C-alpha positions in Angstrom: 18.5 3.8 -30.5 18.9 0.4 -32.2 19.9 2.2 -35.5 22.7 4.0 -33.7 24.2 0.7 -32.4 23.7 -1.0 -35.8 25.5 1.8 -37.5 28.3 1.7 -34.9 28.6 -2.1 -35.5 28.8 -1.6 -39.2 31.5 1.1 -39.0 33.5 -1.1 -36.6 33.3 -4.1 -38.9 34.5 -2.0 -41.9 37.3 -0.5 -39.8 38.5 -3.9 -38.5 38.4 -5.5 -41.9 40.5 -2.7 -43.3 43.1 -3.4 -40.6 43.3 -7.0 -41.7 41.5 -8.5 -38.7 40.1 -12.0 -39.0 36.4 -12.5 -39.8 35.9 -14.3 -36.4 37.4 -11.3 -34.5 35.2 -8.9 -36.5 32.0 -10.8 -35.9 32.8 -11.0 -32.2 33.2 -7.2 -31.9 30.0 -6.6 -34.0 28.0 -9.1 -31.9 29.2 -7.5 -28.7 28.1 -4.0 -29.9 24.7 -5.3 -31.0 24.2 -7.1 -27.7 25.1 -3.9 -25.8 22.6 -2.0 -28.0 19.9 -4.6 -27.2 20.5 -4.3 -23.5 20.4 -0.5 -23.6 17.2 -0.6 -25.7 15.5 -3.0 -23.2 16.5 -0.8 -20.3 15.2 2.3 -21.9 11.9 0.5 -22.7 11.6 -0.5 -19.0 12.3 3.0 -17.8 9.7 4.5 -20.3 7.1 1.9 -19.1 7.8 2.7 -15.5 7.6 6.4 -16.1 4.3 6.1 -17.9 2.8 3.9 -15.1 4.0 6.4 -12.4 2.4 9.2 -14.3 -0.9 7.4 -14.4 -0.7 6.6 -10.6 0.2 10.2 -9.8 -2.9 11.4 -11.7 -5.0 8.8 -9.9 -3.8 10.0 -6.6 -4.3 13.7 -7.4 -7.8 13.0 -8.5 -8.7 11.2 -5.3 -7.1 14.0 -3.2 -9.3 16.5 -5.0 -12.4 14.4 -4.5 -11.9 11.9 -1.5 -15.5 10.6 -1.8 -15.3 9.6 -5.5 -16.4 6.0 -6.3 -13.2 4.0 -6.7 -14.7 0.5 -7.1 -17.6 -1.2 -8.8 -20.2 -1.4 -6.1 -22.5 -4.4 -5.6 -25.7 -4.6 -3.6 -25.0 -4.7 0.1 -21.3 -3.8 -0.3 -21.6 -0.4 1.3 -23.2 -1.9 4.4 -20.1 -4.1 5.1 -17.7 -2.8 7.6 -14.3 -4.4 8.0 -13.9 -3.7 11.7 -11.8 -6.4 13.4 -8.4 -7.7 14.4 -6.5 -9.4 11.6 -3.2 -11.5 11.7 -1.3 -12.1 8.6 -3.0 -15.1 6.9 -1.5 -18.6 6.6 -2.3 -18.4 2.9 0.0 -15.3 2.5 2.8 -17.0 4.5 2.6 -20.1 2.4 2.7 -18.2 -0.9 5.7 -16.3 0.5 7.4 -19.6 1.4 6.8 -21.0 -2.0 8.5 -18.0 -3.6 11.4 -18.4 -1.1 11.6 -22.1 -1.9 12.3 -21.3 -5.6 15.2 -19.0 -4.5 16.5 -21.8 -2.2 16.4 -24.3 -5.1 18.4 -21.9 -7.3 21.0 -21.4 -4.6 21.3 -25.2 -4.1 21.7 -25.7 -7.8 24.5 -23.1 -8.0 26.2 -24.8 -5.1 26.1 -28.3 -6.7 27.2 -26.9 -10.0 30.0 -24.5 -8.9 30.7 -25.7 -5.4 29.8 -24.2 -2.0 32.3 -21.5 -1.6 32.6 -17.7 -1.6 29.6 -16.0 -3.1 27.5 -19.1 -3.1 27.8 -19.4 0.6 26.8 -15.8 1.1 23.7 -16.4 -1.1 23.0 -19.5 1.0 23.1 -17.5 4.2 20.8 -14.9 2.7 18.4 -17.6 1.5 18.3 -19.2 5.0 17.5 -15.8 6.6 14.7 -15.2 4.1 13.3 -18.7 4.7 13.3 -18.1 8.5 11.4 -14.9 7.8 8.8 -16.9 6.0 8.5 -19.4 8.8 8.1 -16.5 11.2 5.2 -15.2 9.1 3.6 -18.7 9.2 3.9 -19.1 13.0 3.1 -15.6 14.0 -0.6 -15.4 14.8 -0.6 -12.1 16.6 -2.8 -9.2 15.4 -1.1 -7.4 12.6 -3.9 -4.9 11.7 -6.7 -3.6 13.9 -9.5 -1.6 12.3 -12.2 0.0 14.5 -14.5 3.1 14.6 -11.6 4.9 16.3 -9.1 4.4 13.5 -6.5 2.0 12.1 -3.5 0.3 13.7 -0.9 -1.7 11.9 2.1 -3.3 13.7 4.4 -2.1 11.0 3.5 1.5 11.7 4.2 1.6 15.4 2.3 1.4 18.7 -0.2 4.3 18.1 -3.6 3.9 16.5 -4.1 6.4 13.7 -7.4 8.2 13.6 -9.4 8.7 10.4 -8.8 12.4 10.8 -5.1 11.7 10.2 -6.0 11.0 6.6 -7.6 12.9 3.8 -8.0 10.3 1.1 -7.5 6.6 0.2 -7.0 4.9 -3.1 -6.3 1.3 -4.4 -2.8 -0.1 -5.0 -1.5 -3.2 -6.8 2.0 -4.5 -6.7 2.3 -7.8 -8.6 0.7 -10.4 -6.3 -0.1 -7.9 -3.5 -3.3 -5.8 -3.4 -4.0 -3.1 -0.9 -4.9 0.6 -0.3 -2.8 3.7 0.1 -3.8 6.2 2.9 -2.9 9.8 2.1 -2.0 11.8 5.3 -3.9 15.0 6.0 -0.8 16.5 7.6 2.4 14.6 6.8 4.7 16.1 9.5 2.1 15.5 12.2 1.6 11.9 11.0 5.3 11.2 11.0 5.5 12.0 14.7 2.9 9.3 15.4 4.9 6.6 13.6 7.8 4.5 14.7 11.2 4.8 13.0 10.4 1.7 11.0 6.8 2.9 10.2 8.2 6.1 8.6 10.0 3.9 6.1 6.6 3.1 4.7 6.1 6.7 3.7 8.8 6.1 1.0 6.2 4.5 -1.2 8.0 1.2 -1.7 10.1 2.6 -4.6 7.1 4.1 -6.5 7.4 7.9 -6.7 3.6 8.4 -7.0 3.1 6.7 -3.6 5.7 8.7 -1.7 4.1 10.2 1.4 1.4 7.6 1.8 1.0 4.6 4.0 0.1 1.3 2.4 -2.2 -1.3 4.0 -1.9 -4.6 2.1 -5.3 -6.4 2.2 -3.7 -9.5 0.7 -1.6 -10.0 3.8 -4.6 -10.1 6.1 -7.1 -11.9 3.9 -9.5 -9.0 3.2 -11.1 -8.0 0.0 -9.3 -4.9 -1.2 -12.6 -3.3 -2.5 -14.3 -3.9 0.9 -11.4 -2.4 2.8 -11.2 0.5 0.4 -14.9 1.3 0.6 -14.9 1.0 4.4 -11.9 3.3 5.0 -13.1 5.8 2.4 -16.5 6.0 4.1 -14.8 6.6 7.5 -12.4 9.3 6.1 -15.1 11.1 4.2 -17.5 11.0 7.2 -15.0 12.6 9.7 -14.0 15.2 7.1 -17.6 16.4 7.0 -18.0 16.8 10.7 -18.1 20.5 11.4 -15.3 21.8 13.6 -16.3 23.1 17.1 -16.4 26.9 17.3 
């Protein structure tokens, strides 16, 4: 890929010089072509990396669906005896980390305003930054239950009003997205599960932009202050247990 753009730049330089163009003009054109080549090469590299990662995740999900009870974490003494039943709000720590990230965005917007003036696009960016900041303040002040885990199933406010039973899922596997850690729950019957979710909850089935996670629901343990491994083992044990219960005749 880089060789193609380098050859194109060389041919352009020769052609421009033969037409009597100045050296400065020739170098400008050649530099632009090489810069374009660099951008394209970087983009192709990112796409290749994303594709490879998605392939690995898809294989991981397929393996877990084939064997829902497979060990997915490194177990330590006493871990299997720990249940994560309880009601969990989003933690203050998560809200603060979110606000820190938002603060960096706010600082950039203010810097743009002081440098180029508060007008047009900068004002729109400022409004967006204010809205995002208010969202972070809401996360900090909202102490309501966000996730409820019990022997009957799992409820998350983002999914809707209905509690989802463990029979609604056939497998669970770990997920990591930069600073967020959590688990993906694989529906046993996707159309049936969709009917139990709110409109907003169905958006979670899109996988957050990752093709390998499409059709799953993600529960972010980072948001509620739980160990991902403890949450994973607990949910996996529940899902496997109900799957082994014989159906009534």
